[in-house]
N, C-alpha and C positions, 0 to 999 in steps of 0.2 A: 339057191336060195337068195332072196332079196336081202340087201344089207340091213334094212330095218328088222327083218326076221331073224337075221344072225344075232342082231343086238338083243333081241327079245328073248332068245333061248334060255339063258340062266334064270329068267324071271317069268316064264311061261305061266306057271301056276299061280303066281301072284297076280299076274296081268288079269287072267280069266276071273279069278275072284274080285279083283279090283272092280272090273266091269259091273259085276252084280251089284256090289256094295255102292258103286258110284251111282247106278240107276236108282237104287233104294234111297240114297241121300237126296235125290231130288223130289221124291213124291209128295204129293199134296192132296188135299180133299177137294181141290177144284178141278173139276174135269178138264176144263180148258187148258190149265196149266200141265195136266199130265199130257194132254195131248202135243203140246209144244216140247215138253221135255223128252217125250218118246221120239219126237222128230229130231231133236238136238242129238240125243244118244245114238240114234241110227245113222247119223252122217257125221261121225267121228272122224278126226284127222289122223295124224300118225301116233298120237298119244306119246309124243316125247317127254312131256312134263312128268307124268306118273312113272314113266321108264327111268328117268334121271332120279326120282325119289326112291324107287326099289333098288336100283343098282347101287347107288351111293350107300343107303342102308345096309345093304349086304356085303358091300366091299369093307366097311369100317367095322362091320360085327362078325365077320367071319361067317357069313351067310344066313344071319338071323333076321328075321322081321316079326313084329308084332302088331296088334290091333292099332296102335298109334301110328304105325307106318301107313296102314291103309287108310286112317283117317286123314293124315297129313296128305296121302296123294288125292284123295277125294276133294278134300278143301282146296288145294291148288288147282284142280281141274274145275270145281265150281267157280271159283273166282276168275280163272282164265277164260272159262266160257262166258261169264258174266261180262267181261270186259269186250269179248268179241262181239257179243250181241248189242251193247252200248255203241261199240266203234261203227257198226254197220249203220247204225241210226245217224251217227254224227258225220259219218262219210256219204250218207245217202246211197249206200251200197245195196245193190238187188241180189248179189250173188256171194256165196261163201263156199268155197272148196266145190265149185261146180254146181252147187245145189242153190235153191231160192233162200235168201236171208229171212231170218224170223220177221224183220220190218216189212219185207216185200210180201210175205203171205198173211201177216196178221196186223200190219200198219205199225207205225212207229209209238203210239202210246202204249200198246201192248207189249211191245219189244223193250221199251224202257223198264216197264214194270216187271217183266220177266228177268231182265238183268238184275233189277233190284232184289228180286225174290232169290235168285241163285247165289247173289252175294251175301244175303242175310243167312241163307241156309248153310253156306260155308262157314260164316262166323258161328253160328249156333252149334254147328257140329263140334267145333272146338270147344265152346264154352260148356256145352252139356257134358262134355268128357273131361272137363278141367285140364284140357291140354292147352294151358295159357302160354306157356313157352313157345309152342307151335303157332298160336294164335299172334303173338308178337312179330314172329318171323313174317307171317302172311300179311299182317296190317302195315308193317313197313314198307313190304313190296307194293301194296296197293297205293300207299301214299306217294311212293317214288314214281310209279307209272304214271299217276295223275301229273305230278309235277313235271316229269319229263315230256307229256304230251304238250302241256301248257307252255313250256320253255321253247319247245319246237315251234308252236303257233306264234308266240311273241317274236321270235328271231326269224321266222319266214317272211314277216310282215316288211322287215328291213334287209333281208338277205345279208346280214352282217355276221354270219356264223364262222367263228375261227375253229380250227381243228380241235382245240381242247374243249369248246363248247359242244362240238358235235359229239366228242366221246362222253361228255356228261349226259347229253340228251339220250343217246343210244345205251348208256349204262342204265339210266332211269327207266327208259321205255321198255327195253327188251331183256337186257341182261339181268335185272333185278329179280326178275320171275324166276328164270332158270337158276339164279344164286340161291333163292328161296327154295327151289325144288331140292337142290343138292343139301343144303344145311337142314332143310326138314327131315330129309332121309337120315342124316347123320344124328340129328336131335332126337328124332323118334326112338332110336335104339341106344343112343349114348348121351342122355341130357346133361350129364355132369361135366362131359368132356369138352370144354369150350374150346380148346385148340383146336380139336377135330372139327367141331362144328364150323369155326371160323375158316379152316383150310378148305373145306368143302364148299362153303359159301364162295370163297374167292375163285375156286375152280369153276363154279358154275357161272360166276360172273365173267370171267375170262372168255369161256366158251360162248356165252351170250353175246360177248362184243364180236368175236369172230362170226357167229350166226349172223348178226345184223349187217355187217359190212358185206358178207356174201349176198344178203338180200338186196342190197344196195347196188351191188354190181350185176345183178339180174336185169336192172333197168336199161342196161347198156347192152344187153345181149339179145340175139334173135331167137333163142330157143324157147320151145313151147313150155312155159312155166306156170300158165294159167294167170300171168299177169302181162299186159302188154307192156312193150318197150316205151320207155320216155314217160311213163306214167308219173314217177316222182318229179319230173321236170314239169310236166303239166300242172301238178299240185304244188309247184314252187317248193317242194322239199330240197333243202340242201343236204347232199349226201357227200361222202368223202371224196369220190373221184372229181365231183364238181368243186368242191372247196379247195382241193389241191391245185386244180387247174387255175381256179381264180387268183390263188395266192402266187402262182409261178409265172403267169402270162403277162404280157405287155399292158400298159394302161388303156390303150385304145381297144385291145382285145377284151380286157376286163370289162370295159363299158359295154361293148357288144354283148358280151355274154350276160351281164346283168339286165340289159335291156331285153334281150331274148328271153330270159326266164320270167322276168316280170311282165312284159307286155306282150309277148309273141308265143307264150306257152301252149296256145291251142292250135298254132300253126303247124301242121304235120311236117312240113319241108323244114321249117326253122328249127323244130325239136331235133330232126335228124342231123341238121348242120352241127347242133351243140353236141350231140351224141359223138359225132365224127371228131369235132375239135377237141373233146375231152380225151378220146382215145389217142389222137395224134400227140397230144401233149402230156401223155403218160399217167393220166388220171387214173385209169384202170389198173396199171401195173403198180403204182404207188398204193392204192387201196388193197391189192392182193396182198403186196408185202406186208402191210400192217395187220391184215387178217391172219397171215401165217405167223406172225409175231405173237399175237394173242393166243393163237391154237397151241404154239410150242410151249409158252408160259403155262398153259392149262395142263399140258402134258408132263411137264416138269413136276408140278404139284403132285401128280399121280404117282411119280416115283418114290414118294414118302410112304406109300401104302404096299403091303405085301402082295405077291403075285396071286391071282385068282381069277376064276372065270368072269366075276362081276367087273373086276379092273379091265380085264381085256375087252369086255363089252363096252366098258365106257371109253377105252382108247379107240374102239371102233367107232362110237358115237361122235367122239370129237373129230375124227378124220372125215366121216360122214357129212358132218356140218359144214365143212369147207369144200367138199368134193361133190355134193348133191347137185343134182341138175333142175330143181325145183324147190 
């Protein structure tokens, strides 16, 4: 059994029902929109975010979920899908998970409008059901994701990212959404227990940080992950292996590195040299060490919860995040 299937085991029933509810939450009177949302639903990814919602909810409540939990999972998936559709337009990307992106098939204008539609559907799903506590969690996540993206763009122009700024960028860009999944799950079943909601939020944030560092490490590996090696360097994205190397190499080497990333990022030979240099200067082992640190902190937070199948599945999920091959 694949590890993702193992993780899903304690929430199989919920995930099946969720898929139905998620598709219903997207429907519209406009035939074109329904065609596009049908395309989106049939090309779904691993669905890690709703899995986080259900597993967290069941872990903190001794196996209970309710309609709010399903709505929370739908909202987070609607918002996440909206951001992916918009990202593909921003990045001018024609593929998503091996399939054509929405903008590749229906052009940018329609893709932007579809993203807006999904975003509004998500917000309305909360408002129509008076889930204002859940809506606040989601809205904070959307704000942080936008700020993180803009901070990264601003810093990429000058290539002056410190390690602390890098952590802030990935906390906002990636970790904040996984943090929202976990706190949503807890809040859907225990809205009054702010201590548990905050603890699960922190757990999600830590695992999100580890997840993003793992993604950054893929840029330096030759494994087939659906993303070519060196793509971050080509896009002048400052990731942890590169930041560490810039901060520890000599002045001359630093000058060569910055010049390579700024002016020769399309030169395949030069990009390969940068990757080799980062590896030689322990950039990868340093990033791996930090990733494990975040993962261990996340696992420690789970110690506060009683043993259960849901907790075991979350531990599996935490380990999968840093051991995955793509």
